[in-house]
N, C-alpha and C positions, 0 to 999 in steps of 0.2 A: 431713571436717568435724570441728572440735575438740569435745572433750567439754565441754559447757556446764555440767554438774553440778559439775565440778571447779573452776569459777571462781566459784561462788556463795558470797559471803561470809556470807550469812545466808539462812535458809530463806524460801521463798515464803509470804507471808502475805496474807490477805484480811480486811480490816476490815469487820465486819458493819454498822457504823453508816454509813460513807460509801461502802461497796462499792468500796474502793480496792484495786487489784491492784498489788503490788510485783513488777515483773519482775526476773529475775536479771540482775545486773550483772557482766559478765566482767572479770577482772583485766587482760586484754590486749584490744586492739581488733584485730579482723580485718577487713581490707578486702574488701568484696564486689565482684566484677567481673561485669559482664554483657557477654558476648562474642556477637556476631552474626556468622554466617558470611557471607562475601561471595558474590555470584552467580558470581564467577570462581574460587571455591575448588575444590579437587579433588573435593569431595564431589558426589554426583549430585543436586544441588538442582534440582527441577523448577520451582517458582515459589514466591513468597512474597508475602504481603500483610499490611498492618497492620490490625488489628481496631479497630473504632470503639467497642467496648464498654469503658467505663472500669472496669478491674478493679483498678488500683493507680496509683501515681505514674508508672509506666512505661507505654508504649504496647505492648500485646501484639502479637506478630508471629507469624503462622501460617506455618510452613515445611512444604513438601511435599517429602520426600526419597525418591527411588527406591532400592530395595534391590538392583536388578539393575545390574550393571556395563554401561557403554556400550562396546560393541566396534565400532569404526569399521573396516569392511573396506577394504582397499586397492582403489581402483577399477581395473578392468581397463584395460590399455593395450597397443596394438600394438607400441610400442617401449619396453619397460620399462627397458632399459639402454642400453649403447653400441650404436649402429646404424651399420652399414657402408652408407652411402647409395649408393656406387658399385655394390655388389653388389645393392642393392635395385632400382636402375634397370636393371641388366643382367638380373636375374631377371624383372622385369615386362615388359621388351622381348621376351623369349623366349616369353612366354605369351600375348601379345595377338595376336589375328588380326583384321586389318582387312577381310578379305573375308568378311563375314557378312551375311545379308539382314536388313534392318530395315524391313519393310513393314507389319507388323501389330502390334497391341498385345502379342500373345504373344511375338513376336520381340523386342520392346523390353524386356519384363519379363525374358526369359531373358538378354539381353545385359547388362542392369544387374546381374543376379544374378552372372553369371560375372565381370564386371569388378570387382565388390566382392570376390569371393573371391580373384581374382588379386592385388589390392592387399593383402589381409590375409595371404595366404600369403607374399608377397614380404617384407612387413614383419616377420613372425615369423621367417623364415629368416635375415634380415640383422641381427637384434637378439640381444644376449646379456643374459640376465637377471642382475641383480646385486643383492645386498642392500645397503641403505643403511647406512652406518656410523652409529654413535651420534653425535649432534650434541653436541660438547663446547663449552662456553663458556669462553673465555679472556678474562680481564680484564687489560688493559694498564694497570697502576697506575703512578703516578709513583715515582721512586726514593725520595723521602723517606717515602712511605707504606709501601713495602716495608721500609725500615729500621725504621719504627715497629712493623710486624708482627713482624719478627724480634726486636726488643727486648721486645715483649710476650710472645712465646713463651718467651724466656729468663727473664723475670721470673716468669712463671707456673711454669715448671719449678723455679726456685730456691725459690719459696714452697712448692711442693708437697713439696720435700725438707726444708726447714728448719722451716716452719710458724712463722716469726718474724713478729710483728706489723709490724715495719718492712718486711720483704719483702712482706707483704700490702699495705701502704700504697703501696709503690713499684709493685707490680703494678697496683693500682687506678688509680694516677695515669697510668700509661702506657696502660691500657685506656680510660680516659675521654678522654685526648688523641687516641687512635686513633679512637674513636667519633666525636668531633667532626670530625676531619679527613676521615674517610670520608663523613660526612653532607654536608660542604661539597663534597667531590669529586662525590658523586652528584648534588647539586643543580646544580653547574656543568655536569656531563655532560648532564643532562636539558635544561638550558637550551640548550646547544649543539645537542642533538638536535632540539629544537623549532624552533630557528632554521634548521636545515638542511632542514626539510621543504619540499617544493615540490609544486605542483599539476601540474607538467609531467612528472615522472618517476614519478608515482603513489605517491610516498612518503607524501604527506599522506593519500591514500585508505587506504593500508595501516595507518597509525597510527590513523586513525579507526575502521577495522574492528576493529582489535585491542582498542580500548577498548569498543566497543559490542557486540562479539561475545559471545554467551552460549554456554556449553558445551552440547553435545548431551546430551539426557536420554532415558532409556528410559521412556516413559509409556504406559500402556495406553490403548486407544481405546474409546469407548462406541459400540456399534452402535445401529441404529434400534430394536431390541427391548430396549434397556437392558442387554444383555449386554456382556461385556468381551472385547476382542481383545488378546491378550498376545504371541503369537509373531509373528515377521516375516511369515509367510505369512498369518496372520489379519489383521494390520494392512494388508497390501497389498490383500487382498480388501475390507476395510472402506473403504479409500480409493477403490477402484475402484467400489464401489456408490455412494459419494457422488458421484463424477464422472459416473457414468451418468445420475444425476438432473440434474446440472448442465448437461451438454451435450445438452440437449433443447430443442426449440422451445417457446415459450409456447402455451397453449391457444388454439385458433382462436376468435377473438371476432367475426369477420366472414366467414362462409362465402361470401358473394357475392364479396367481394374476393379470397378465396383461389381460388375457381374462375376468376375473371377472370385472375389472375396465372398459374395453371397452363395456362389455355387459350392465353395469349400465349406461354408457353414451348414449347408443343407446335407452334406455328406454324412453317412453314419459314423457314430463314435466307436472307437475300439473298446474292447472289454477291459475293465480294470477292477482291482480289488476294492471292496467297500472300505471306507476310512474307519479307523478305530473310533468308538464312541467317546463322548465326554463323560467325565465322572462328576459327582456332586462336589468333590474336593477341588476339582479344577474351577468349577463355577464359583465356589466360595472364595477361592484364592483371588480370582479376578475381581470379585465384588469388593474384597477388602482393599484392593489397590485403586479403587475408583477415587478420583479427587472429590473433595467435599464441595467446592465452589462452582462446579459445573452447572450450567443452566439446563433445565429439563426440556423435554420436547412437548408436544401437544398434550401428552397424557399426564404431565405434571409430576411424574415419578422421579424423585431426586435420588442421589446416591445415598443420602441418609436413610431414606425409606428402604432401599435395597439392602443396606447393611443391617437393618433390623428385621429382615425376613426370617421366618421360622424355618426349621429344618424341612418340614413338609413342603413349603413353598419352593425351596431350593431344589428339592428332588423333582417337583413338577416342572420347574424351569429347565432342569437338565433333560427331562423327557421331551420338552419342546425343541431344545437344541439338537438332540439326537434324531428327532423326527425330521428336522431340516436336512440332516445328512442322509437320512434314509429315503426321503421323497425328492430330494434335490429341488426343493421349492422354498423360496424365501417369503415369509408372511407379508401380505399386502399392507397391513397396518404399520409395520415397521419400516416401510418405504415411504411413509408420508412425512414431509418436512414442514416445519413452521419457520417462515422466513421473517426476520427482522431487518429493517433497512437502517443502517448506521451512516450518518453523514461523513463524508471524507473531509479531512482537514483542509482548510484554505480553499474551499470550493464554493461556488455560487449555488445555493440550495434550491434554485427554481428548476433545475434540470434533474430528471430521474437518474441520469448517469453520474451525478455527483454523490450518489449514495452507494454504499457497499452492502450487498446482501449477505446476511449471516443466517445460515440454515441451522435449525435446532432439531435434532433427531432424537427419538426415544432412546433412553439409556439401555433398555433391554436389547435394542438392536446393536448398539455399540458394544455391549458385552459379548454378544455372539461374534461380532467382527474381531474383537480381541482374541477370542479363542480360535477363530479360523486363521487369523494372521500367524499364529504360532505354528500352524500346519503348513502354511504356504511358504514361509521364509526358507525352511530347509530345502524345499524343492527348487526354489529360485537360486539359492546359493550353490546347490549341486550342479545345476546347469549353467551357472554364471550368466544369468540373464541380464542383470543390472551391470552395466559397464563400469570400469574403474574410474572413468573420468566424471561420473555422476556423483556429486557430493550432497545432493539434496535429499532430505528425509531418510538419512542413513545414520546409524550409530557411529560415534567416533569420527564424524565428518562435519566440518564447519566451513563457513565462508572464509574465515581467516586462512585456513589451510589451502583452500582453493586459490585464494589470492596469492599465496606464496608460490604455488605452481606456475601461475601466469607470469608473475614478475621475475621468477627465476629464469625462465627461458628468454625473456626480453633482455634481462641483464647479461645473460650468457652470450646472446647475439651481439649486444653492444660491445662487450669486452673483446670479442673476436673481430670487431669492425665489419660486421655483416649486416644484412638488411632483414628485419623482422616485421612481418605484416600481421595484422589481426583484424578479424571481423567480429564485432560484438552485436549479438542479436537479442532482442527481447520480444517474445511472442505475446501479443495482447490477447486476453481471454483464452489463455491456453487450456486451463482446466474446464472452461465452460464450452469449448468447441470440440471436445474429444468425440470422435466418430465411433459409435458403439459397435457397428459391424467390424470395423478395423481392429478395435480392442479385443473383441471376441475372437477374431481371426488369430491373433497372437496367443491368446490364452488357450485356445484349442490345441495349438501346436506344442504348448509347454506343459499344461497341467493335466492330471488324470481326468477322466470323464466326469466323475462325481463332483469334483471341485469346479470344473468348467460349467456344469449345469447349474450349480448353486450360484456362481457369479453371473451366469446368464439371467437367471431369475432375479438376481440382486440388482441388475442394471435396468431391466425392462419394467415398464408400467410403474414408474415413479411419479409421484404427484407432490405438489406443495401449494401452500397458500401464503399470502402476504398479510401480516398483521400490522396495522397502523392505529395506534391508540387502542380503542376497544372494538374496532371494525376489522372484518376479515374480507379478503378479496375472493374471487372465484378460483376454481382449481386451475393449476398450471401443470401441464404435462411436460415432463423433462424428457426431451428427445435426444439430447446430447449431453456431454460433460460427465465427469466423475462426480459422485455425490460429495457436495461440500459439507464440511463438518463431520465427515465419517472417518472411520479408522482405516478402511481399505482404500479410500480415495487416493492418497498420495502414492501408495504402492502401485495401484493400477496405472497412474500416470507415468511412473517410472518404467513400468513394463511397456506402456504404449510408445514411449520415446526411446526405448533402449537400443533400437536398431538403426540409429543414425549412422550413416556410413563414415568410416574413418580411414585414414591412411597412415602408414608408418613414417612418411616424410613430414607429416604435420601433427600438431597436438590439438586436442579438443578438451575444453573445460566446460562443464555444465553444472549448474546448480538449479534444480527444478526446471523452470522454463527459460532460464537465462543461458545463452550459448556463447561460447568464445572459441573461435578458430584461430590458431596461430601457426605460422610457418615461415621458413627461411628459404627464399627463392622458389618455393614450390606451392605457394598458396593458391595460385591460379589453377593449378591442376586439380586440387581437391574441390574447389568451388565449381569447376566445370563438371566434375564427376557428380557433385550433388545436384546440379541443375540439368543433367543429361537424362535421357530416357532409360538409362540403366539403373536408376535408383530402385531400391527394393519396393515391392508391392506394399510392404508393411508401413511405409510412410504414406499415410492415408490423407484424404482431403482436409482433415482437420489440422494436420501439421504437414503442410506441403514440403517438398524437398528444398528447404532452406531458401533458395533464391526464387522459387515459384510461389512464395507466400502471397496470398491475396491481401488487398489493402486492409480488411478488418483484423487481420491476424498479426500485424506488424506495428509495434509502437514506435512512431517517428522520433520521439524525444529520447529514446534509449537505444536506438540502433544507429551505428555509425561504423565507419571504416577508419582504422588508425594505422599509420605508417611510421615505424620507428627505424631510423637509419643512423649510423655513426661512421664517419670517415675522418681520419686524422684526429683532431681534437674537437670537432664540432659535432653537434647532435641535432638531427632534424626530426621533429615530431609534427606530422601533418594530420589534422583531423577534419573530416568533412561529414557533417550531419546528413543523413539520408531522409528525405521527406516522404518517399513512397517506395514500395518494394521494387518497382520497375527500375529505379535508378541504381539499385544495389548491384545487380549483375554487371551493368555497364561500367559503373564506377570501379568495381573490383578489377575487371579485366583491363581497364585503361591504366589504373594505378599499378597493376602487376607488370604491364608492358613498360611502364616508366621505371619500375624497380629493376627489371631485367636490363634495360638500356643503361641505367646508371651503374649496374653491376658490371656490364661489359666495359664501360668506360673506366671504372675503377680497376678492373683487371689489367687494362692496358697501361694505366698510369698508377704507379705504386702509391702516390699521394695525390689523389684528385682534389681539385680545388672546390670546396663547398663554402667559400667565404661569402655568406649571405649579407654581410655588412655593407658590401659594395653596391647593393641594389639602389638604383635611383628611382625613388617612388614619385608619383605625381604629387603636385602641391596640395590638392584637396585631401589626399590620404595622409600626408604628413601633418596637415592641420588637424585632421580627425584624431590622429594618434596623440598629438599634443594635448588636445582637449580631453581626450580619454584619460591621459595620465593625470592631468590636473583634477578631473572629476573623481578618479579613483583615490588620489591622495586626500582630497577633501572628505570623501566618504569614510576613509580609514581614520581620519581625525575626529570627525563629528559623530559618525554612526547614525545620522538622521535618515529616516526612510526616503525623504525627498532627495537627498544627495545620492542615495543608492539608485533611485529610479533614474535620476539624471545620468549617472554612470552607466546604467544598463542600456539606456537609450543610445548612448554613444558607442558602447561595446558591441551591440548587436545591430548596428547600422547595416543595411543591405547594400551590397555592391552590385553593379550591373554586370552583364556577361562580358562586355567589352573590356572592362577594367580587369576582371579576374582572368580572362583569357590571355591578357598580356602579362599579368603579374605572376601568377602561380607557376606556369611552366618554366619561366626564367628563374624564379626564386628557388625551386628545388633542383635546378641544374639538370634538366632532362637531356639537353644536348651536351652536357659536360662542361659548358662554358657559361657561367652566369654573367649577367650584365655587369659591365665595369662601371666604376663610379664616374659620373659625369655624362654618361650616355643618356640621351633623351628617349623616353619611352614612346613618345609620339612619333619619333623618327624611325624607331626600330620596327621592323615587320613582326607580325605575330609568329612565334616559332611553330613550325609544323610538327607538333607533338602528337603522339597517338593517344591523347587523353583529353577528356572534357572536364574542365575544372568545376564548372557549376553551370546551372541553367538559370533562367530568370526567376524561378521560384525557389532556388536554393538560397539559404541564409548562411553566409560565411561571415563570422564575426571577426572583429579585430583580435580577440583573444585566440582564435584559431590561426590567424596569420602571424601572431606575435613571435613565435620561435623562428619564423623565417626572416623577420626583420633584424633580429639581434642574435 
């Protein structure tokens, strides 16, 4: 920093009469620069956020930088270098014995263990480890740019020797010309690179990942007792403790139903024909279709290793798969998962819940699941187990097609000037809370006894460990959920949620764990049926009957009630976020009564008045709307994060219960007569409407009320 005192032409004075402070005036002007580090910079930046407190003309930014370097260990690999695949096949052929008994579960576990060891030893013996050379970047510049670089170096060398001003001017001229030419060349090269991206060769995906990827950071974890886990071993145990609580069934809310399900599971199975065995050609075909880039499980066997298995190894693997069909036992080693914790985007990384668990299963297990899946699909399709409204994990079904179904019915209701209501539910931890007895209850009623016993063995006694860095946690027993990262997991979840009750008067749209109920004048009936005691037993405690969802199974940010109505030329869209599952039933019933009353008024009057422009709002709400408009307009012009935060603070300002109780019932016209312009809201009594607009903890934003104002 320059010495300010040396640039003061006159001393600092304070005039007592006017209290005027004369600041020092420097003789030279110094340019102040504010540099912000990028998230992609080499520094170990954990996260950053803009502060909303106005401290100066600039928006303060809080940076969290870790002092520990991030050491990314090289993942273990069976084939780290060049591999002699001929020697691999010869070594594996000499170690495999096809004359072994496979009659009991113990024999099957021992055979799987020996087969895995033979593959690993053959891969290690046939591979040569080598160090990767440093990756050098060579830029193929055009000839005229290389000539400019040479001329610039000569001009700089000449000026450094002579120090003549003319040589300095010549050097600056060439340097500026080279800078402009390089800038144009980089721009043209980047344009050509963007045009060359394609979705077929994964180049577009790699470019997107490179832009959106954030560097790994070393952040401590907060334990349940508010202590900190800093080493890799402590972090692995902290993640394991978090996952032990996650992979647990929900508390038993219906003991009678639970005893009924367990009693049915203990009943004897009916006789069924043995399934047809697998052939070596079936196994070879599935191996050839394995993707190359899939991560291996704990055994480190990759798809490349499986594609180089000799004929004798494929026959032995077929023996193992057929013994699973014969004994109805799934090997224990193939139920062991290796969990990697991946940080979620834009989350504070000190909480274990800010990480997403990724389970890595052995490829030999996934290969058997693919073979078994081809046997299960025809049975489920014959019995039409999966409903037509389910578009998740199904061939020729996508989210776009499901959105077309939802918007088509809403548009149809608006065109007929009717009322359409919708309940949008998102079940949190839906796959992690699947109740195993409830799932087996459904599978026993659908599948033959052999397939049921295989899936029963497949779901029970599953274990996993968390890997962080080079440390492993203790064993985690999976007591609930469908296996993550498996092939059969999505299908089992579809079977588990296939019996959601539906009605002909309403429409249901589901995509995996996202549920949308839509109806015209009859939505309250289906919601009452879903929350009544007549719900099927198959809706177990892991996915309670829609409205009886316990708090851990409902995502507040993605669960809301939407009301679409159209009368004459005006459209009303009222959206109320639901913060807890207990408010869902009450809000739905009250809104349904409001819709029915509005429908009765509209049937009496051919053109009911829904002119919401005549609402006389309180002064503080009008000021808030004006400030919100200005903040939104400013943010749309500047796109600064600080302007957006200021806009969001105004948009999501909480209203109290008194204001909402006076505003919303009159706004939607529950009594058929909205407030006229000029009427004072303080003088009007609160309408006796059969609905509760919001509680003290409900957040209704200005955006939610915006369609009612205009």
